C-alpha positions as CSV (number, residue, x, y, z in Angstrom):
1,M,70.0,105.9,-49.1
2,R,69.5,104.7,-53.0
3,V,67.7,102.6,-55.4
4,I,70.2,99.6,-55.8
5,A,69.4,98.1,-59.0
6,G,66.1,98.5,-61.8
7,D,65.7,101.2,-64.0
8,K,65.3,103.8,-60.8
9,K,69.3,102.3,-60.3
10,G,71.3,105.1,-58.2
11,R,68.4,106.9,-57.0
12,R,68.4,109.1,-54.0
13,L,65.9,108.6,-51.2
14,V,65.0,110.8,-49.0
15,T,64.3,109.5,-45.6
16,P,62.4,110.3,-42.3
17,D,64.2,112.4,-39.5
18,G,64.7,111.2,-36.3
19,L,65.2,107.5,-34.7
20,D,62.0,106.2,-35.2
21,T,62.6,104.4,-38.4
22,R,65.6,102.2,-39.1
23,P,66.6,102.0,-42.4
24,T,67.6,98.6,-43.7
25,S,71.5,97.9,-45.1
26,D,71.9,97.8,-48.4
27,K,73.8,94.4,-47.7
28,V,70.2,93.2,-46.6
29,K,68.3,95.0,-48.9
30,E,70.3,93.2,-51.7
31,A,70.7,89.6,-50.3
32,L,66.5,89.9,-49.6
33,F,66.2,90.8,-53.5
34,S,68.6,88.2,-54.6
35,I,66.0,85.8,-52.8
36,I,62.7,87.5,-54.5
37,Q,64.4,88.3,-58.4
38,F,62.6,86.0,-60.5
39,E,59.4,86.4,-58.6
40,L,59.4,90.3,-58.8
41,D,58.6,90.6,-62.9
42,G,54.7,92.1,-62.6
43,A,54.1,90.6,-58.9
44,S,52.4,92.8,-56.0
45,F,54.3,94.0,-53.2
46,L,53.4,94.7,-50.0
47,D,55.6,96.8,-47.4
48,L,54.9,96.8,-43.9
49,F,56.6,99.2,-41.2
50,A,57.3,100.8,-44.5
51,G,59.1,103.6,-43.1
52,S,60.9,105.5,-46.0
53,G,59.8,103.0,-48.6
54,Q,62.7,101.8,-49.6
55,M,62.1,98.2,-50.0
56,G,58.7,98.8,-52.1
57,I,60.4,101.4,-54.3
58,E,62.9,98.6,-54.5
59,A,60.6,95.9,-55.8
60,L,59.0,98.8,-58.2
61,S,62.4,99.6,-59.4
62,R,62.8,95.7,-60.4
63,G,60.0,95.2,-61.9
64,A,57.1,94.7,-59.3
65,E,54.2,96.0,-60.9
66,R,52.5,97.5,-57.8
67,A,53.4,98.0,-54.4
68,V,51.1,99.1,-51.3
69,F,53.0,101.1,-48.5
70,V,51.8,101.0,-44.9
71,D,52.9,102.9,-41.9
72,S,51.6,104.6,-39.1
73,G,53.2,107.5,-38.9
74,K,53.1,111.0,-40.6
75,K,56.3,111.9,-41.3
76,P,57.4,107.9,-43.1
77,C,54.1,108.1,-45.4
78,D,55.0,112.0,-46.1
79,C,58.5,110.8,-47.4
80,I,57.0,107.3,-49.1
81,R,54.8,109.9,-51.4
82,Q,57.8,111.9,-51.8
83,N,59.9,109.4,-53.0
84,L,57.6,108.0,-55.0
85,K,57.3,111.2,-56.9
86,E,60.4,112.1,-57.5
87,L,61.1,108.8,-59.3
88,S,57.9,108.9,-61.1
89,L,56.1,105.8,-59.5
90,S,53.0,106.9,-57.8
91,D,50.9,105.9,-60.3
92,R,52.0,101.8,-59.5
93,A,51.8,102.6,-55.5
94,E,49.5,103.4,-52.5
95,V,50.7,104.9,-49.0
96,K,48.3,103.8,-46.4
97,M,49.0,105.9,-43.3
98,Q,47.6,102.9,-40.7
99,N,48.1,100.7,-37.6
100,V,49.1,97.6,-39.9
101,E,47.2,95.2,-37.5
102,S,44.2,97.9,-38.7
103,F,45.6,97.7,-42.6
104,L,45.9,93.6,-42.4
105,S,42.3,93.5,-41.0
106,L,40.2,95.5,-43.3
107,C,42.3,94.3,-46.5
108,S,41.0,92.5,-49.0
109,E,43.4,92.7,-51.8
110,K,46.3,89.3,-51.9
111,F,49.5,90.1,-52.3
112,D,52.7,88.1,-53.9
113,I,55.4,89.5,-51.8
114,I,55.2,90.6,-48.4
115,F,57.8,92.3,-46.6
116,L,57.3,93.6,-42.7
117,D,60.4,95.1,-40.9
118,P,58.6,95.9,-37.4
119,P,60.1,97.5,-34.7
120,Y,62.8,95.7,-32.9
121,K,61.9,97.1,-29.7
122,E,58.5,95.8,-30.4
123,E,58.6,92.2,-31.6
124,L,55.7,92.3,-33.8
125,V,56.3,89.6,-35.7
126,S,54.2,86.6,-33.9
127,A,51.1,89.9,-32.7
128,V,51.1,90.5,-36.9
129,F,51.9,86.9,-38.8
130,E,48.3,85.4,-38.9
131,A,46.9,88.0,-40.3
132,V,49.9,88.4,-42.9
133,T,49.0,85.1,-43.6
134,R,45.4,86.4,-44.5
135,V,46.5,88.8,-47.3
136,A,49.2,86.9,-48.8
137,N,48.3,84.6,-52.0
138,D,48.9,80.6,-52.4
139,T,52.3,81.3,-54.0
140,A,53.3,84.4,-51.7
141,A,57.2,84.8,-50.3
142,I,56.5,86.1,-47.0
143,I,60.1,88.3,-45.4
144,C,60.2,89.1,-41.9
145,E,63.2,91.1,-41.1
146,V,64.2,90.7,-37.3
147,P,67.0,91.0,-35.0
148,K,69.2,87.8,-35.3
149,G,67.4,85.4,-32.9
150,L,64.7,86.1,-32.3
151,E,62.0,83.1,-32.0
152,V,59.2,83.2,-34.5
153,L,56.3,81.3,-35.4
154,E,57.3,78.1,-37.6
155,N,53.8,77.3,-39.0
156,V,50.8,79.6,-39.7
157,N,47.8,79.2,-41.5
158,G,49.5,76.8,-44.1
159,F,52.7,78.8,-43.8
160,S,56.2,77.6,-43.1
161,L,59.3,79.3,-42.3
162,K,61.6,78.1,-44.9
163,K,64.6,79.4,-44.4
164,R,66.9,82.4,-42.2
165,Y,69.6,84.1,-43.7
166,R,72.0,86.1,-41.2
167,Y,73.4,89.9,-41.8
168,G,75.1,90.4,-38.1
169,K,72.5,91.4,-36.1
170,T,69.9,91.2,-38.4
171,E,67.8,88.2,-40.0
172,L,65.7,87.7,-43.2
173,V,63.5,85.0,-42.4
174,L,61.5,83.7,-45.7
175,F,57.6,82.2,-44.9
176,R,56.3,80.3,-48.2
177,K,52.7,78.2,-48.2
178,E,53.7,74.3,-47.9
179,D,51.7,74.0,-51.0
180,G,52.7,76.9,-52.5
181,Q,55.8,77.7,-55.0
182,T,58.9,76.0,-55.2
183,E,61.4,77.7,-52.7
184,I,64.2,79.8,-54.4
185,Y,67.2,80.5,-52.4
């Protein structure tokens, strides 16, 4: 796994051992960053169910000002910290070893871009989505990586499903606030 663009382009990332994490493919990662490319400069990025941290690290490499990584596992959080240190990004990042639902219930910060990639076997998108909207600013993009065809809520707390992007067995689902930023595709 590697950083695919930005000032850390080409740098390799370490990944947690075992089958508990499911890294986002380069194809899906590139598609996601094409969707939000004009929103990254100076943005705050929240990476939920972060795994290796590759999505938040990619955001930092492409110009995000700050990233917060949340994962409940020790191995993934250690891996994220190692990647951040090796890429000299630790000063722009925060790693939270915490259950996502707990983090969201306690978080008072607002984010510009929120990415969540919950375990496919646990259909957590609906379970955490309402809490996710509470940490999103009014112009935020919320992007969920889900298995193809997964039913997701279409409207929550003023955020509406804007578009589904399909990549094989994976979909990226984009949500924006109705009165928020103009859609970018």
